[in-house]
N, C-alpha and C positions, 0 to 999 in steps of 0.2 A: 243429337241422330235423327236423320230424315225416316220417311216410313219405307223409305228403297233398302237403306241398309238395318232397319231393323228388320223388315223383312226377312233380308237373305242370312241373317245370325239367328235366324228362329232353328232349334234344333230340327222341325218336321218339314223344314224348306231345302236340307243337306242331304243327298244322297249317300246310304250308308253301302258304300261299294263293296265292303268287306261279306256283308249280307247277299249280294247277287250271287245268281248262278253258274256255277265252273261247267264245262263244258267236255272238261277233257278226260271224267268218268277216271280221276285216279285220286283215292282218297289216302290222308296224311298221318301217317302214323301218332308223329307228335308233333304240335306246334304251341310255342310258346316262348319265354322268357328265360331268358339266365345270366348268371351273374350279376343279380341285383342285389347290392350291398345292403343293408337295413339294419336299423341297431333292434338290439333285444333284450329282455329282463328275463333270464334261466331262473326259473324253479330249481333247488338241488335240496338233497337231506339237511344240507345246512344250513340253510333259506335260501335266499335269491342275490342275484349279482349281474351285473352287465357285462353284455356281447357282442361283437356284431356277425350278424347270418348272411352266406350267401345262399340268394334263393337259387331255384330255378322251377319253373311251374310252367307245363305243360297238360294240353286237353287233346284227342284225336277229331280228325277235321274228316266228317263224310266229303264223299266223293263231288257231290252237287255244290258244295257249300265253297267259293273264291276263298274268303280267309276268316280271321277269329277275329275278336275287337281284344288287342294285346292291351291298352288300357285300363281290362277290367281287370288283369290278373297284379296291379300296379295298384287300383283302388282297393281292392281288395286285402291288400297286406299292407295297405295304409291305415286298415280299420284294426289291425293286431295290433293290442296293446296291453294283454293279461300276459304275464311271465308264462313262457312257452316250459313244456313238459311232454311226457309221453300222446298227452292225448291233441298238442296243439296240430300235427300235422295233419292226421285226421280230419278234427274240425274241418281245417283249411280246405283238403281236397273235397269236403261233402257239401261246402258250401260254395267252390269256385265251380263244379260243375252246371247246377242250372245257373247258373252268373254268366256261362259260357254257350250256356243250352248245346251241353258236351254228355255223352255217355260213358265218354272212360277219359282217364287223368290222371297225373301222380304231381306231387309237391314235396318237394326237395330242400331242405336246408342245413348246411354246414355251420359250425360258431367252434372257438375252442372253449371248452368246458373246463371252470378251475375248482379245484378240490383243496381245501384247508389241512395240510397233514400235522403229525407231531410227531419229531423226529423218535427215533427208538431208544431213544435213554436217555438224552437232556431233555425232551420233551419240547423242543423251540419250534414253534412254528412258521409254516411257508406254506407257498401254495405252489401247485402242481398243475400245468395244463394240458389237456388230452382233446383231440382233433373228433368230434362226434358231426356224424351225420342220421339225420331223422329223415326217414321218406313212407308216403305214405299212399297207394295208389289203390284206383277205385274205378267198379265198372260197373254198368248199369246190365244185370240178366235179362233176359225174354220176359221175368216177369215184372219185370221194372224195379226189382229190388238193387240195391246198393250195395255190392260186396267190395270191402276193403281190406289191405291186406297193410301192414305194419312195417318197417325195416329201420333197426338200429345199427350204426356202424361206428366201433370207435378203434382208437388208434392209441396204443399205450406202451410206452416205453418202461420198459426195466432193464435187467442186470442177468448176465446170464455167464454161466462159469463153465468151462470147459471138463467131463469129467474124463477123459481120455488126456488132456494135459496134467491134469493132479494125480493121475495114477502112473505116469512118468516120470513125473519128475521129482527129485530130491526135496524141494521144496517150491512152493508157491503154484500158480496155473494161471493161465491168459483166461481172461474175461473181457465182456464186451457189452457196449450197452445193443439192446436189440429192440425191435419195434414187434409188438404183438396185435396184428389188425381183426377184429371180430367181428363180422357181419351176421345180423342173426333176424329172423324172421318172426314178430310175434303177433300174437290176434291180437285186432284190436281194442279189445275191451280191456286187456291188459293193461297193469302197472308194472311201468319195469323203472328204475332210474337209471342214469347212468353211473352213477358210482356201482351199483349191482354188477352192471358188466366189467367193469375196470374194475373191481376187486377177485373176478374169476380169475384176468390175468398175474395180476400182482402177487398173487397167494400161489401161485406155481409157478412163479417165476425162481432166480435163483437169489434171488431181493428185487423188493421193489424200491423205487427213485424216490429222494426225495430234493426239494427246490434249494434246503439250507441247513448243514451239517455240521454240529460241534467235532470235536475232536474225540469223542466216545462213543458218537454214535458211528463215523469214520470205520472206526475198528469193529462196530456190531456189525454192520455192513459187510466189511473184508472176511468176518469170520464164517458169517452164517451166508453168504453167498459160498465160502469153500466150504460147508459143512452139506450143502446142498445145489451139488454143479448138473448143469441139463444140457444136454444135446439138445439145438436146433427140433429135431424128433420126438425128444422126448418134452419140451415144452409147448408144441403143437396139438399130440396127444393128452397130455394132460390139461389144458382149458380146453379142448374139445371135450373130452370125458367130463369135468364138471360142470358144461354148458348142457349137457348131454339129460343130466339127472334136473335138469330147472324145468319144470313142466309148463312154462311159459312160452318156451322156445320152442317153435315149429322145426325152424332146420335153421342151420348153423355153419359157418363158415369161418374157418383159424387160419392166421396166416404167420407165421414168425421169420423176422428177419434178422439176422445176426451180422452185425457190424464188425465184420472180423480184426481183431485188435494184432494179430500177428500175417494177414493176409488182405492184400489189396484186393479183396472181393467180400462177397454178403454170403454167407449160408442161408439158405431157405425152406422152407417146407409150409404146406397147406394139407387141411382138410376138410372136406365137404358132408354133412349130414344132414339127413330128414329122418323126419323123426314117423 
């Protein structure tokens, strides 16, 4: 390599366009990357398991700065090797802000969380999957202190059986698979597992679901759900009431969607609560 090429490739000789001044006087609320898939090791109550996360990372950009350094988001993500849990998003956003010379930003990742469950009668084990999203938002206040907020969202498939159908029918009742979506705001110092949130929905449904059931298990699920009918309204109220009692949760949104078995549409309900 000749001296001219060597000098050209030196970092200090390359212009940093992103850091130049912008004269349009328009601040940007969020700028960053999204749709980045990255392998994860997830820490759970039963141990760790592999998954793949989809990440979104962004910062607020002052009006006078032309652009942010996109490569630094990826560089930070590449350093993430420890198993992820409730502390991961908070740690990432706290490391990200000084790296990007930013005072405000957020880190979000969505992945499939697996829980090994035992069937209610036979005890046969199988995996259930849940869509989980962790989000951490951080902002530097006027005193220079970093204020952080942690969000957890989980989509939990359950079973619901219609109370009206049970009441008016001589035998049987229509039932359906339902999705309970819970979005909670937590104190960043709080330790909450995905399983804690999942159990809140499963325990309040007509029945929880399993990946594998034997015939005695199917009989149990059928009879258990029949003795525990729930409207979509009952489902959101019962789950919200349970979460409201959890001191780790600062605010919550509970949504339920019943994929109706006797209609070509869904039944839906939503509750939002701030403590």
